[in-house]
DOTORNU-340305 format. One record per residue (C-alpha): residue in three letters; y, z, x. Coordinates in steps of 0.001 Angstrom, whole numbers, padded with zeros to 6 digits, always signed. Layout:
<recs>
ALAYZX/...
</recs>
This chain:
<recs>
MET+009894+011796-012573/LYS+009618+009916-009071/TYR+006308+008997-008686/ARG+005177+008190-004969/LEU+001884+007074-003550/LYS+001106+008839-000398/VAL-001401+008692+002488/CYS-001898+012607+003280/THR-002425+013879+006644/LEU-003783+017382+005570/ALA-006214+017811+002515/ALA-004926+021403+002255/LEU-001538+020225+000948/VAL-003066+018270-002069/ILE-002881+021201-004317/SER+000693+022221-003470/LEU+001811+018700-003485/PHE+000335+018199-006777/MET+001878+021235-008549/GLN+005296+020290-007047/THR+005536+016731-008325/GLY+002858+015681-010658/PHE+000538+012844-009958/TYR-000126+011705-006602/ALA-002543+009178-005373/GLN-004130+011112-002222/ALA-007191+012985-000759/GLY-008833+015355-002958/ASP-006965+014274-005791/ILE-009605+012607-008585/ASN-006862+010605-010094/SER-006268+008602-006750/MET-009624+006958-007382/ILE-009370+005068-010691/GLU-011690+002515-011776/CYS-010899+000016-014699/GLN-013472-001106-016659/HIS-014767-003914-015011/GLY-015383-001205-012108/PHE-012540-002083-009632/SER-010243+000581-008190/THR-007051-000302-009550/PHE-004469+001838-011686/ASN-005896+001012-015257/ASP-005252-002689-014067/HIS-001648-002567-014072/VAL+000087-005131-011837/LEU+003230-006227-010031/ASN+005409-008395-012178/GLY+005201-011986-011182/GLY+002262-011773-009183/VAL+001277-011813-005407/GLY+002477-015375-004653/SER+000033-017526-006745/TYR-001526-019441-003598/GLY+002010-020310-002554/ASN+003108-021747-005477/ALA+005160-018482-006542/ARG+005788-017254-003097/ARG+006667-013578-002825/TYR+008914-012124-000047/TYR+009217-008936+002121/TRP+011927-007600+003953/ILE+012064-005289+006796/HIS+015073-002810+007529/PRO+016718-004009+010655/ASP+016957-000493+012061/ILE+012992-000322+012002/ASN+012105-003766+013348/HIS+011774-002558+016928/LEU+009842+000199+015592/TYR+007018-000891+013402/GLY+007986-004671+012649/SER+004976-006149+014449/GLN+002386-003750+012436/PHE+004183-004519+009202/ARG+004098-008252+009747/THR+000509-007887+011063/ALA-000428-005769+007943/VAL+000964-008768+005663/ASN-001042-011377+007560/ASN-003964-009616+007468/TRP-003785-009716+003681/VAL-002524-013175+003379/TYR-005210-014981+005916/THR-008445-013999+004536/THR-009789-017338+004110/ASP-010667-018478+007554/ASN-010313-014864+008708/TYR-012490-011522+008104/PRO-013451-011114+005181/TYR-013486-014651+004394/TYR-012465-014497+000795/THR-009539-016373-000703/THR-006906-014595-002765/SER-003799-015756-004430/ILE-001582-013617-002130/SER+001433-015679-000509/LEU+003861-013585+001151/ARG+006775-014200+003321/GLU+009500-012408+005534/THR+013072-012946+004427/THR+016066-011579+005645/THR+017815-011300+002538/LYS+016898-007924+001105/SER+017862-009017-002696/SER+015235-011735-002281/ALA+012241-009285-001676/THR+009659-007823-003728/ILE+008443-005494-001279/GLU+010697-003748+001276/PHE+009801-001608+004338/HIS+011714+001460+005443/ASN+011269+004498+007669/VAL+011769+008089+007442/TYR+011494+010799+009886/ASP+010701+013825+008295/ARG+008691+016805+009585/TYR+008370+018253+006086/ARG+006646+015371+004446/GLU+003085+015572+005416/VAL+002345+011932+005345/TYR+001934+008817+007730/ALA+003314+006401+004861/PHE+004339+006238+001164/THR+005079+003869-001595/ASP+007369+003907-004368/LEU+006965+001487-007272/ARG+009927+000582-009375/LEU+010787-001141-012320/TYR+014442-002135-011794/ARG+015863+001185-010137/ASP+013438+003175-012165/TYR+010245+005004-010199/VAL+006789+004017-012097/ASP+003853+005490-012490/PRO+001330+002587-012330/THR-001323+003872-014205/ALA+001056+003661-017115/GLN+002809+000353-016645/ASN+003796-002519-014535/TRP+006108-002488-011666/GLY+008832-005016-010331/TRP+009022-004304-006808/ALA+008188-001796-004277/GLU+009153+000259-001120/VAL+007037+000992+001529/PHE+007936+003766+004042/THR+006291+004987+007577/ASN+007200+008429+008434/GLN+007716+008228+012026/TYR+007431+011811+012887/MET+003808+012223+011588/ILE+002870+008858+013161/GLU+004028+010074+016367/LEU+002811+013548+015951/TYR-000796+012751+015351/GLN-000646+009694+017710/LEU-001877+006959+015762/SER-003195+004057+017166/ASN-001875+000655+016823/ASN-004779-000129+014524/ASP-004499+002967+012660/VAL-000728+002207+011732/ILE-001561-001561+010809/GLY-004338+000004+008641/THR-002081+002778+006731/LEU+000537-000245+006212/GLY-002244-002290+004955/HIS-003232+000189+002677/GLU+000050+000932+001244/LEU+000575-002922+000782/GLY-002616-002522-001323/HIS-000780-000043-003538/CYS+001851-002299-004064/MET-000469-004929-005309/GLY-001842-002604-007889/LEU-005045-001451-005785/ALA-005982+002423-006066/HIS-007814+004603-003755/CYS-011488+004256-003446/PRO-014354+006460-001480/ASP-015805+003668+000496/THR-014560+004087+003983/ARG-015364+000329+004866/ARG-012659-000723+002742/LEU-008832-000615+003310/MET-008050+001434+000409/SER-010132+004351+001367/LEU-007957+006985+003242/LEU-007658+007451+007030/GLU-008203+011141+006919/ALA-011445+010440+004860/GLY-012703+008399+007870/ARG-011556+004982+006795/SER-013113+002561+009697/THR-011193-000636+009119/HIS-007497-001864+009459/LEU-008562-004863+007846/PRO-008959-005820+004101/HIS-012367-005501+002917/VAL-014019-008117+000622/TYR-014207-005714-001987/ASP-010268-005159-001879/CYS-009815-008869-001877/GLN-011861-009157-004965/THR-009918-006438-006485/VAL-006859-008526-006046/TYR-008509-011746-007337/HIS-009365-009654-010154/LEU-005643-008289-010932/TYR-003893-011938-010427/ASN-006660-014489-011359/
</recs>
């Protein structure tokens, strides 16, 4: 079964989407806000195989599809940097994340793509995979991820630059194993629920540290 992590724009779609495809991490879905036994919002502590960079000792790479570089390339890079450079910038908390851009798709752990889909009521979504298979992260680890922006919805609702950056940073959190949380101060809360930041919160960073250290 295809598993897709989604950031929904309309809470009214939750029930119908759930019935169509099964488990979704989205607004109104209680399964989207999972806490591990240590109190962190994760997918049962499952992780990205190979880690998130180990402080640069095992650097991971991301790849931006050339066709969308002019659309959201800047926001993608900013969202990545907001996760990487947290020691000397807000929230002033060090994690092991080390992500660099590559122009070689096969070298990438995280890929950025775009769709233009008026029927998919989401700003962005993430596919987690093990080899070519879609993964339910509540059940197992994954090997790589694809993040998709939905240009149609972003333009329809006229998302601000910061909201696009925050949405992409939120999806990156899913790539690393972070689930939704209800605290709107945190990047892993939902935009439509009132998320008030486009930057990782210290708790978001502590969750990464919990998973990979």
